[in-house]
mmCIF file of the N, C-alpha and C atoms, coordinates in Angstrom:
data_MODEL
# 
_entry.id   MODEL 
# 
loop_
_atom_site.group_PDB 
_atom_site.id 
_atom_site.type_symbol 
_atom_site.label_atom_id 
_atom_site.label_alt_id 
_atom_site.label_comp_id 
_atom_site.label_asym_id 
_atom_site.label_entity_id 
_atom_site.label_seq_id 
_atom_site.pdbx_PDB_ins_code 
_atom_site.Cartn_x 
_atom_site.Cartn_y 
_atom_site.Cartn_z 
_atom_site.occupancy 
_atom_site.B_iso_or_equiv 
_atom_site.pdbx_formal_charge 
_atom_site.auth_seq_id 
_atom_site.auth_comp_id 
_atom_site.auth_asym_id 
_atom_site.auth_atom_id 
_atom_site.pdbx_PDB_model_num 
ATOM 1   N N  . MET A 1 1  ? 4.196  -9.196  -16.016 1.00 0.00 ? 1  MET A N  1 
ATOM 2   C CA . MET A 1 1  ? 4.921  -10.191 -15.224 1.00 0.00 ? 1  MET A CA 1 
ATOM 3   C C  . MET A 1 1  ? 5.437  -9.532  -13.951 1.00 0.00 ? 1  MET A C  1 
ATOM 4   N N  . ILE A 1 2  ? 5.289  -10.232 -12.843 1.00 0.00 ? 2  ILE A N  1 
ATOM 5   C CA . ILE A 1 2  ? 5.761  -9.742  -11.561 1.00 0.00 ? 2  ILE A CA 1 
ATOM 6   C C  . ILE A 1 2  ? 7.212  -10.165 -11.391 1.00 0.00 ? 2  ILE A C  1 
ATOM 7   N N  . VAL A 1 3  ? 8.065  -9.216  -11.029 1.00 0.00 ? 3  VAL A N  1 
ATOM 8   C CA . VAL A 1 3  ? 9.464  -9.527  -10.753 1.00 0.00 ? 3  VAL A CA 1 
ATOM 9   C C  . VAL A 1 3  ? 9.585  -9.783  -9.264  1.00 0.00 ? 3  VAL A C  1 
ATOM 10  N N  . ILE A 1 4  ? 10.127 -10.942 -8.901  1.00 0.00 ? 4  ILE A N  1 
ATOM 11  C CA . ILE A 1 4  ? 10.249 -11.320 -7.505  1.00 0.00 ? 4  ILE A CA 1 
ATOM 12  C C  . ILE A 1 4  ? 11.720 -11.312 -7.109  1.00 0.00 ? 4  ILE A C  1 
ATOM 13  N N  . ASP A 1 5  ? 12.020 -10.568 -6.050  1.00 0.00 ? 5  ASP A N  1 
ATOM 14  C CA . ASP A 1 5  ? 13.360 -10.589 -5.464  1.00 0.00 ? 5  ASP A CA 1 
ATOM 15  C C  . ASP A 1 5  ? 13.497 -11.910 -4.722  1.00 0.00 ? 5  ASP A C  1 
ATOM 16  N N  . LYS A 1 6  ? 14.475 -12.700 -5.083  1.00 0.00 ? 6  LYS A N  1 
ATOM 17  C CA . LYS A 1 6  ? 14.604 -14.045 -4.520  1.00 0.00 ? 6  LYS A CA 1 
ATOM 18  C C  . LYS A 1 6  ? 14.916 -14.061 -3.033  1.00 0.00 ? 6  LYS A C  1 
ATOM 19  N N  . ASN A 1 7  ? 15.268 -12.915 -2.450  1.00 0.00 ? 7  ASN A N  1 
ATOM 20  C CA . ASN A 1 7  ? 15.595 -12.864 -1.028  1.00 0.00 ? 7  ASN A CA 1 
ATOM 21  C C  . ASN A 1 7  ? 14.448 -12.354 -0.172  1.00 0.00 ? 7  ASN A C  1 
ATOM 22  N N  . THR A 1 8  ? 13.276 -12.177 -0.749  1.00 0.00 ? 8  THR A N  1 
ATOM 23  C CA . THR A 1 8  ? 12.144 -11.677 0.013   1.00 0.00 ? 8  THR A CA 1 
ATOM 24  C C  . THR A 1 8  ? 11.089 -12.770 0.148   1.00 0.00 ? 8  THR A C  1 
ATOM 25  N N  . PHE A 1 9  ? 10.143 -12.496 1.026   1.00 0.00 ? 9  PHE A N  1 
ATOM 26  C CA . PHE A 1 9  ? 9.018  -13.402 1.196   1.00 0.00 ? 9  PHE A CA 1 
ATOM 27  C C  . PHE A 1 9  ? 7.839  -12.860 0.412   1.00 0.00 ? 9  PHE A C  1 
ATOM 28  N N  . VAL A 1 10 ? 7.128  -13.757 -0.260  1.00 0.00 ? 10 VAL A N  1 
ATOM 29  C CA . VAL A 1 10 ? 6.023  -13.348 -1.132  1.00 0.00 ? 10 VAL A CA 1 
ATOM 30  C C  . VAL A 1 10 ? 4.746  -14.069 -0.732  1.00 0.00 ? 10 VAL A C  1 
ATOM 31  N N  . SER A 1 11 ? 3.643  -13.530 -1.200  1.00 0.00 ? 11 SER A N  1 
ATOM 32  C CA . SER A 1 11 ? 2.334  -14.127 -0.924  1.00 0.00 ? 11 SER A CA 1 
ATOM 33  C C  . SER A 1 11 ? 2.128  -15.378 -1.770  1.00 0.00 ? 11 SER A C  1 
ATOM 34  N N  . LEU A 1 12 ? 1.137  -16.135 -1.391  1.00 0.00 ? 12 LEU A N  1 
ATOM 35  C CA . LEU A 1 12 ? 0.751  -17.328 -2.143  1.00 0.00 ? 12 LEU A CA 1 
ATOM 36  C C  . LEU A 1 12 ? 0.363  -16.952 -3.569  1.00 0.00 ? 12 LEU A C  1 
ATOM 37  N N  . ASN A 1 13 ? -0.391 -15.884 -3.707  1.00 0.00 ? 13 ASN A N  1 
ATOM 38  C CA . ASN A 1 13 ? -0.841 -15.435 -5.020  1.00 0.00 ? 13 ASN A CA 1 
ATOM 39  C C  . ASN A 1 13 ? 0.339  -15.051 -5.918  1.00 0.00 ? 13 ASN A C  1 
ATOM 40  N N  . ALA A 1 14 ? 1.298  -14.300 -5.381  1.00 0.00 ? 14 ALA A N  1 
ATOM 41  C CA . ALA A 1 14 ? 2.466  -13.894 -6.170  1.00 0.00 ? 14 ALA A CA 1 
ATOM 42  C C  . ALA A 1 14 ? 3.283  -15.108 -6.591  1.00 0.00 ? 14 ALA A C  1 
ATOM 43  N N  . LEU A 1 15 ? 3.423  -16.061 -5.671  1.00 0.00 ? 15 LEU A N  1 
ATOM 44  C CA . LEU A 1 15 ? 4.175  -17.274 -5.977  1.00 0.00 ? 15 LEU A CA 1 
ATOM 45  C C  . LEU A 1 15 ? 3.484  -18.085 -7.067  1.00 0.00 ? 15 LEU A C  1 
ATOM 46  N N  . ALA A 1 16 ? 2.171  -18.241 -6.946  1.00 0.00 ? 16 ALA A N  1 
ATOM 47  C CA . ALA A 1 16 ? 1.396  -18.992 -7.938  1.00 0.00 ? 16 ALA A CA 1 
ATOM 48  C C  . ALA A 1 16 ? 1.484  -18.333 -9.308  1.00 0.00 ? 16 ALA A C  1 
ATOM 49  N N  . ASN A 1 17 ? 1.397  -17.015 -9.339  1.00 0.00 ? 17 ASN A N  1 
ATOM 50  C CA . ASN A 1 17 ? 1.496  -16.300 -10.615 1.00 0.00 ? 17 ASN A CA 1 
ATOM 51  C C  . ASN A 1 17 ? 2.866  -16.487 -11.248 1.00 0.00 ? 17 ASN A C  1 
ATOM 52  N N  . HIS A 1 18 ? 3.907  -16.416 -10.445 1.00 0.00 ? 18 HIS A N  1 
ATOM 53  C CA . HIS A 1 18 ? 5.262  -16.548 -10.981 1.00 0.00 ? 18 HIS A CA 1 
ATOM 54  C C  . HIS A 1 18 ? 5.509  -17.929 -11.575 1.00 0.00 ? 18 HIS A C  1 
ATOM 55  N N  . PHE A 1 19 ? 5.085  -18.967 -10.861 1.00 0.00 ? 19 PHE A N  1 
ATOM 56  C CA . PHE A 1 19 ? 5.307  -20.335 -11.326 1.00 0.00 ? 19 PHE A CA 1 
ATOM 57  C C  . PHE A 1 19 ? 4.210  -20.832 -12.259 1.00 0.00 ? 19 PHE A C  1 
ATOM 58  N N  . ASN A 1 20 ? 3.185  -20.022 -12.459 1.00 0.00 ? 20 ASN A N  1 
ATOM 59  C CA . ASN A 1 20 ? 2.046  -20.407 -13.298 1.00 0.00 ? 20 ASN A CA 1 
ATOM 60  C C  . ASN A 1 20 ? 1.430  -21.718 -12.818 1.00 0.00 ? 20 ASN A C  1 
ATOM 61  N N  . LEU A 1 21 ? 1.248  -21.780 -11.493 1.00 0.00 ? 21 LEU A N  1 
ATOM 62  C CA . LEU A 1 21 ? 0.630  -22.939 -10.853 1.00 0.00 ? 21 LEU A CA 1 
ATOM 63  C C  . LEU A 1 21 ? -0.590 -22.466 -10.070 1.00 0.00 ? 21 LEU A C  1 
ATOM 64  N N  . PRO A 1 22 ? -1.584 -23.308 -9.900  1.00 0.00 ? 22 PRO A N  1 
ATOM 65  C CA . PRO A 1 22 ? -2.743 -22.916 -9.098  1.00 0.00 ? 22 PRO A CA 1 
ATOM 66  C C  . PRO A 1 22 ? -2.340 -22.667 -7.641  1.00 0.00 ? 22 PRO A C  1 
ATOM 67  N N  . ASP A 1 23 ? -2.871 -21.600 -7.061  1.00 0.00 ? 23 ASP A N  1 
ATOM 68  C CA . ASP A 1 23 ? -2.546 -21.327 -5.665  1.00 0.00 ? 23 ASP A CA 1 
ATOM 69  C C  . ASP A 1 23 ? -3.026 -22.452 -4.757  1.00 0.00 ? 23 ASP A C  1 
ATOM 70  N N  . SER A 1 24 ? -4.100 -23.124 -5.153  1.00 0.00 ? 24 SER A N  1 
ATOM 71  C CA . SER A 1 24 ? -4.602 -24.240 -4.345  1.00 0.00 ? 24 SER A CA 1 
ATOM 72  C C  . SER A 1 24 ? -3.586 -25.382 -4.288  1.00 0.00 ? 24 SER A C  1 
ATOM 73  N N  . TYR A 1 25 ? -2.864 -25.615 -5.384  1.00 0.00 ? 25 TYR A N  1 
ATOM 74  C CA . TYR A 1 25 ? -1.842 -26.665 -5.420  1.00 0.00 ? 25 TYR A CA 1 
ATOM 75  C C  . TYR A 1 25 ? -0.677 -26.300 -4.502  1.00 0.00 ? 25 TYR A C  1 
ATOM 76  N N  . LEU A 1 26 ? -0.224 -25.044 -4.568  1.00 0.00 ? 26 LEU A N  1 
ATOM 77  C CA . LEU A 1 26 ? 0.881  -24.619 -3.707  1.00 0.00 ? 26 LEU A CA 1 
ATOM 78  C C  . LEU A 1 26 ? 0.474  -24.647 -2.237  1.00 0.00 ? 26 LEU A C  1 
ATOM 79  N N  . LYS A 1 27 ? -0.768 -24.267 -1.952  1.00 0.00 ? 27 LYS A N  1 
ATOM 80  C CA . LYS A 1 27 ? -1.248 -24.304 -0.571  1.00 0.00 ? 27 LYS A CA 1 
ATOM 81  C C  . LYS A 1 27 ? -1.290 -25.748 -0.066  1.00 0.00 ? 27 LYS A C  1 
ATOM 82  N N  . GLN A 1 28 ? -1.709 -26.670 -0.933  1.00 0.00 ? 28 GLN A N  1 
ATOM 83  C CA . GLN A 1 28 ? -1.729 -28.088 -0.574  1.00 0.00 ? 28 GLN A CA 1 
ATOM 84  C C  . GLN A 1 28 ? -0.311 -28.578 -0.257  1.00 0.00 ? 28 GLN A C  1 
ATOM 85  N N  . LEU A 1 29 ? 0.656  -28.176 -1.079  1.00 0.00 ? 29 LEU A N  1 
ATOM 86  C CA . LEU A 1 29 ? 2.048  -28.568 -0.822  1.00 0.00 ? 29 LEU A CA 1 
ATOM 87  C C  . LEU A 1 29 ? 2.535  -28.002 0.507   1.00 0.00 ? 29 LEU A C  1 
ATOM 88  N N  . ALA A 1 30 ? 2.171  -26.755 0.798   1.00 0.00 ? 30 ALA A N  1 
ATOM 89  C CA . ALA A 1 30 ? 2.569  -26.133 2.068   1.00 0.00 ? 30 ALA A CA 1 
ATOM 90  C C  . ALA A 1 30 ? 1.916  -26.866 3.239   1.00 0.00 ? 30 ALA A C  1 
ATOM 91  N N  . ASN A 1 31 ? 0.643  -27.169 3.119   1.00 0.00 ? 31 ASN A N  1 
ATOM 92  C CA . ASN A 1 31 ? -0.068 -27.873 4.198   1.00 0.00 ? 31 ASN A CA 1 
ATOM 93  C C  . ASN A 1 31 ? 0.522  -29.249 4.473   1.00 0.00 ? 31 ASN A C  1 
ATOM 94  N N  . ARG A 1 32 ? 1.109  -29.840 3.451   1.00 0.00 ? 32 ARG A N  1 
ATOM 95  C CA . ARG A 1 32 ? 1.731  -31.160 3.602   1.00 0.00 ? 32 ARG A CA 1 
ATOM 96  C C  . ARG A 1 32 ? 3.228  -31.054 3.887   1.00 0.00 ? 32 ARG A C  1 
ATOM 97  N N  . SER A 1 33 ? 3.693  -29.817 4.146   1.00 0.00 ? 33 SER A N  1 
ATOM 98  C CA . SER A 1 33 ? 5.101  -29.528 4.466   1.00 0.00 ? 33 SER A CA 1 
ATOM 99  C C  . SER A 1 33 ? 6.060  -29.952 3.359   1.00 0.00 ? 33 SER A C  1 
ATOM 100 N N  . LEU A 1 34 ? 5.601  -29.885 2.117   1.00 0.00 ? 34 LEU A N  1 
ATOM 101 C CA . LEU A 1 34 ? 6.465  -30.220 0.985   1.00 0.00 ? 34 LEU A CA 1 
ATOM 102 C C  . LEU A 1 34 ? 7.182  -28.994 0.434   1.00 0.00 ? 34 LEU A C  1 
ATOM 103 N N  . ILE A 1 35 ? 6.673  -27.803 0.757   1.00 0.00 ? 35 ILE A N  1 
ATOM 104 C CA . ILE A 1 35 ? 7.379  -26.564 0.436   1.00 0.00 ? 35 ILE A CA 1 
ATOM 105 C C  . ILE A 1 35 ? 7.433  -25.727 1.713   1.00 0.00 ? 35 ILE A C  1 
ATOM 106 N N  . PRO A 1 36 ? 8.549  -24.998 1.910   1.00 0.00 ? 36 PRO A N  1 
ATOM 107 C CA . PRO A 1 36 ? 8.697  -24.209 3.137   1.00 0.00 ? 36 PRO A CA 1 
ATOM 108 C C  . PRO A 1 36 ? 7.864  -22.929 3.094   1.00 0.00 ? 36 PRO A C  1 
ATOM 109 N N  . PHE A 1 37 ? 7.396  -22.513 4.265   1.00 0.00 ? 37 PHE A N  1 
ATOM 110 C CA . PHE A 1 37 ? 6.611  -21.284 4.366   1.00 0.00 ? 37 PHE A CA 1 
ATOM 111 C C  . PHE A 1 37 ? 6.667  -20.746 5.789   1.00 0.00 ? 37 PHE A C  1 
ATOM 112 N N  . LEU A 1 38 ? 6.279  -19.505 5.932   1.00 0.00 ? 38 LEU A N  1 
ATOM 113 C CA . LEU A 1 38 ? 6.069  -18.881 7.230   1.00 0.00 ? 38 LEU A CA 1 
ATOM 114 C C  . LEU A 1 38 ? 4.627  -18.445 7.292   1.00 0.00 ? 38 LEU A C  1 
ATOM 115 N N  . LYS A 1 39 ? 4.080  -18.410 8.484   1.00 0.00 ? 39 LYS A N  1 
ATOM 116 C CA . LYS A 1 39 ? 2.744  -17.870 8.660   1.00 0.00 ? 39 LYS A CA 1 
ATOM 117 C C  . LYS A 1 39 ? 2.901  -16.532 9.374   1.00 0.00 ? 39 LYS A C  1 
ATOM 118 N N  . VAL A 1 40 ? 2.509  -15.445 8.708   1.00 0.00 ? 40 VAL A N  1 
ATOM 119 C CA . VAL A 1 40 ? 2.640  -14.100 9.249   1.00 0.00 ? 40 VAL A CA 1 
ATOM 120 C C  . VAL A 1 40 ? 1.257  -13.486 9.332   1.00 0.00 ? 40 VAL A C  1 
ATOM 121 N N  . ASN A 1 41 ? 0.833  -13.158 10.548  1.00 0.00 ? 41 ASN A N  1 
ATOM 122 C CA . ASN A 1 41 ? -0.504 -12.593 10.761  1.00 0.00 ? 41 ASN A CA 1 
ATOM 123 C C  . ASN A 1 41 ? -1.587 -13.450 10.107  1.00 0.00 ? 41 ASN A C  1 
ATOM 124 N N  . GLY A 1 42 ? -1.426 -14.768 10.201  1.00 0.00 ? 42 GLY A N  1 
ATOM 125 C CA . GLY A 1 42 ? -2.422 -15.688 9.669   1.00 0.00 ? 42 GLY A CA 1 
ATOM 126 C C  . GLY A 1 42 ? -2.334 -15.930 8.171   1.00 0.00 ? 42 GLY A C  1 
ATOM 127 N N  . ARG A 1 43 ? -1.371 -15.327 7.516   1.00 0.00 ? 43 ARG A N  1 
ATOM 128 C CA . ARG A 1 43 ? -1.215 -15.502 6.061   1.00 0.00 ? 43 ARG A CA 1 
ATOM 129 C C  . ARG A 1 43 ? 0.088  -16.227 5.753   1.00 0.00 ? 43 ARG A C  1 
ATOM 130 N N  . LEU A 1 44 ? 0.046  -17.058 4.727   1.00 0.00 ? 44 LEU A N  1 
ATOM 131 C CA . LEU A 1 44 ? 1.239  -17.790 4.316   1.00 0.00 ? 44 LEU A CA 1 
ATOM 132 C C  . LEU A 1 44 ? 2.170  -16.868 3.534   1.00 0.00 ? 44 LEU A C  1 
ATOM 133 N N  . ARG A 1 45 ? 3.458  -16.957 3.843   1.00 0.00 ? 45 ARG A N  1 
ATOM 134 C CA . ARG A 1 45 ? 4.488  -16.226 3.110   1.00 0.00 ? 45 ARG A CA 1 
ATOM 135 C C  . ARG A 1 45 ? 5.576  -17.215 2.734   1.00 0.00 ? 45 ARG A C  1 
ATOM 136 N N  . PHE A 1 46 ? 6.120  -17.031 1.542   1.00 0.00 ? 46 PHE A N  1 
ATOM 137 C CA . PHE A 1 46 ? 7.073  -17.987 0.980   1.00 0.00 ? 46 PHE A CA 1 
ATOM 138 C C  . PHE A 1 46 ? 8.346  -17.288 0.539   1.00 0.00 ? 46 PHE A C  1 
ATOM 139 N N  . ASN A 1 47 ? 9.486  -17.936 0.790   1.00 0.00 ? 47 ASN A N  1 
ATOM 140 C CA . ASN A 1 47 ? 10.751 -17.470 0.246   1.00 0.00 ? 47 ASN A CA 1 
ATOM 141 C C  . ASN A 1 47 ? 10.889 -18.084 -1.139  1.00 0.00 ? 47 ASN A C  1 
ATOM 142 N N  . PHE A 1 48 ? 10.971 -17.237 -2.139  1.00 0.00 ? 48 PHE A N  1 
ATOM 143 C CA . PHE A 1 48 ? 10.975 -17.696 -3.526  1.00 0.00 ? 48 PHE A CA 1 
ATOM 144 C C  . PHE A 1 48 ? 12.054 -18.745 -3.773  1.00 0.00 ? 48 PHE A C  1 
ATOM 145 N N  . GLU A 1 49 ? 13.280 -18.450 -3.347  1.00 0.00 ? 49 GLU A N  1 
ATOM 146 C CA . GLU A 1 49 ? 14.396 -19.345 -3.630  1.00 0.00 ? 49 GLU A CA 1 
ATOM 147 C C  . GLU A 1 49 ? 14.202 -20.715 -2.972  1.00 0.00 ? 49 GLU A C  1 
ATOM 148 N N  . ALA A 1 50 ? 13.710 -20.731 -1.736  1.00 0.00 ? 50 ALA A N  1 
ATOM 149 C CA . ALA A 1 50 ? 13.492 -21.998 -1.029  1.00 0.00 ? 50 ALA A CA 1 
ATOM 150 C C  . ALA A 1 50 ? 12.393 -22.823 -1.696  1.00 0.00 ? 50 ALA A C  1 
ATOM 151 N N  . VAL A 1 51 ? 11.333 -22.153 -2.134  1.00 0.00 ? 51 VAL A N  1 
ATOM 152 C CA . VAL A 1 51 ? 10.238 -22.866 -2.797  1.00 0.00 ? 51 VAL A CA 1 
ATOM 153 C C  . VAL A 1 51 ? 10.681 -23.377 -4.163  1.00 0.00 ? 51 VAL A C  1 
ATOM 154 N N  . GLU A 1 52 ? 11.450 -22.570 -4.875  1.00 0.00 ? 52 GLU A N  1 
ATOM 155 C CA . GLU A 1 52 ? 11.960 -22.991 -6.185  1.00 0.00 ? 52 GLU A CA 1 
ATOM 156 C C  . GLU A 1 52 ? 12.762 -24.287 -6.044  1.00 0.00 ? 52 GLU A C  1 
ATOM 157 N N  . LYS A 1 53 ? 13.600 -24.364 -5.008  1.00 0.00 ? 53 LYS A N  1 
ATOM 158 C CA . LYS A 1 53 ? 14.393 -25.574 -4.774  1.00 0.00 ? 53 LYS A CA 1 
ATOM 159 C C  . LYS A 1 53 ? 13.480 -26.755 -4.409  1.00 0.00 ? 53 LYS A C  1 
ATOM 160 N N  . ALA A 1 54 ? 12.500 -26.513 -3.547  1.00 0.00 ? 54 ALA A N  1 
ATOM 161 C CA . ALA A 1 54 ? 11.591 -27.590 -3.142  1.00 0.00 ? 54 ALA A CA 1 
ATOM 162 C C  . ALA A 1 54 ? 10.795 -28.114 -4.334  1.00 0.00 ? 54 ALA A C  1 
ATOM 163 N N  . LEU A 1 55 ? 10.338 -27.219 -5.197  1.00 0.00 ? 55 LEU A N  1 
ATOM 164 C CA . LEU A 1 55 ? 9.596  -27.653 -6.388  1.00 0.00 ? 55 LEU A CA 1 
ATOM 165 C C  . LEU A 1 55 ? 10.490 -28.452 -7.331  1.00 0.00 ? 55 LEU A C  1 
ATOM 166 N N  . ALA A 1 56 ? 11.757 -28.054 -7.436  1.00 0.00 ? 56 ALA A N  1 
ATOM 167 C CA . ALA A 1 56 ? 12.700 -28.810 -8.275  1.00 0.00 ? 56 ALA A CA 1 
ATOM 168 C C  . ALA A 1 56 ? 12.908 -30.207 -7.702  1.00 0.00 ? 56 ALA A C  1 
ATOM 169 N N  . ASP A 1 57 ? 12.992 -30.296 -6.369  1.00 0.00 ? 57 ASP A N  1 
ATOM 170 C CA . ASP A 1 57 ? 13.134 -31.611 -5.723  1.00 0.00 ? 57 ASP A CA 1 
ATOM 171 C C  . ASP A 1 57 ? 11.918 -32.484 -5.973  1.00 0.00 ? 57 ASP A C  1 
ATOM 172 N N  . ILE A 1 58 ? 10.729 -31.890 -5.886  1.00 0.00 ? 58 ILE A N  1 
ATOM 173 C CA . ILE A 1 58 ? 9.480  -32.636 -6.145  1.00 0.00 ? 58 ILE A CA 1 
ATOM 174 C C  . ILE A 1 58 ? 9.471  -33.134 -7.589  1.00 0.00 ? 58 ILE A C  1 
ATOM 175 N N  . ALA A 1 59 ? 9.852  -32.259 -8.515  1.00 0.00 ? 59 ALA A N  1 
ATOM 176 C CA . ALA A 1 59 ? 9.868  -32.633 -9.937  1.00 0.00 ? 59 ALA A CA 1 
ATOM 177 C C  . ALA A 1 59 ? 10.883 -33.746 -10.195 1.00 0.00 ? 59 ALA A C  1 
ATOM 178 N N  . ALA A 1 60 ? 12.039 -33.682 -9.518  1.00 0.00 ? 60 ALA A N  1 
ATOM 179 C CA . ALA A 1 60 ? 13.076 -34.686 -9.717  1.00 0.00 ? 60 ALA A CA 1 
ATOM 180 C C  . ALA A 1 60 ? 12.625 -36.058 -9.223  1.00 0.00 ? 60 ALA A C  1 
ATOM 181 N N  . LYS A 1 61 ? 11.821 -36.051 -8.164  1.00 0.00 ? 61 LYS A N  1 
ATOM 182 C CA . LYS A 1 61 ? 11.290 -37.315 -7.634  1.00 0.00 ? 61 LYS A CA 1 
ATOM 183 C C  . LYS A 1 61 ? 10.157 -37.845 -8.511  1.00 0.00 ? 61 LYS A C  1 
ATOM 184 N N  . GLY A 1 62 ? 9.576  -36.962 -9.308  1.00 0.00 ? 62 GLY A N  1 
ATOM 185 C CA . GLY A 1 62 ? 8.505  -37.376 -10.209 1.00 0.00 ? 62 GLY A CA 1 
ATOM 186 C C  . GLY A 1 62 ? 7.183  -37.624 -9.547  1.00 0.00 ? 62 GLY A C  1 
ATOM 187 N N  . SER A 1 63 ? 7.046  -37.173 -8.286  1.00 0.00 ? 63 SER A N  1 
ATOM 188 C CA . SER A 1 63 ? 5.800  -37.455 -7.569  1.00 0.00 ? 63 SER A CA 1 
ATOM 189 C C  . SER A 1 63 ? 4.756  -36.376 -7.776  1.00 0.00 ? 63 SER A C  1 
ATOM 190 N N  . GLY A 1 64 ? 5.164  -35.166 -8.136  1.00 0.00 ? 64 GLY A N  1 
ATOM 191 C CA . GLY A 1 64 ? 4.223  -34.075 -8.277  1.00 0.00 ? 64 GLY A CA 1 
ATOM 192 C C  . GLY A 1 64 ? 3.580  -33.707 -6.960  1.00 0.00 ? 64 GLY A C  1 
ATOM 193 N N  . GLY A 1 65 ? 4.137  -34.195 -5.873  1.00 0.00 ? 65 GLY A N  1 
ATOM 194 C CA . GLY A 1 65 ? 3.595  -33.904 -4.549  1.00 0.00 ? 65 GLY A CA 1 
ATOM 195 C C  . GLY A 1 65 ? 2.388  -34.745 -4.203  1.00 0.00 ? 65 GLY A C  1 
ATOM 196 N N  . ASP A 1 66 ? 2.088  -35.762 -5.019  1.00 0.00 ? 66 ASP A N  1 
ATOM 197 C CA . ASP A 1 66 ? 0.895  -36.580 -4.801  1.00 0.00 ? 66 ASP A CA 1 
ATOM 198 C C  . ASP A 1 66 ? 1.218  -37.943 -4.214  1.00 0.00 ? 66 ASP A C  1 
ATOM 199 N N  . GLU A 1 67 ? 2.129  -37.972 -3.267  1.00 0.00 ? 67 GLU A N  1 
ATOM 200 C CA . GLU A 1 67 ? 2.571  -39.245 -2.686  1.00 0.00 ? 67 GLU A CA 1 
ATOM 201 C C  . GLU A 1 67 ? 1.474  -39.927 -1.934  1.00 0.00 ? 67 GLU A C  1 
# 
């Protein structure tokens, strides 16, 4: 298991592994601006804590990001 410091930015792969979600699903959410991200040198980077909150909001709405 990868331990993620909640105050750092992580790769799409690390985020997907931590949440046990497909990276393609998280990338789709990022492309639709449903989860926050930064683009660094052409690669997506995510703040764990911000994404965790966004995913909780998506789950609370019950949409699964498929609006």
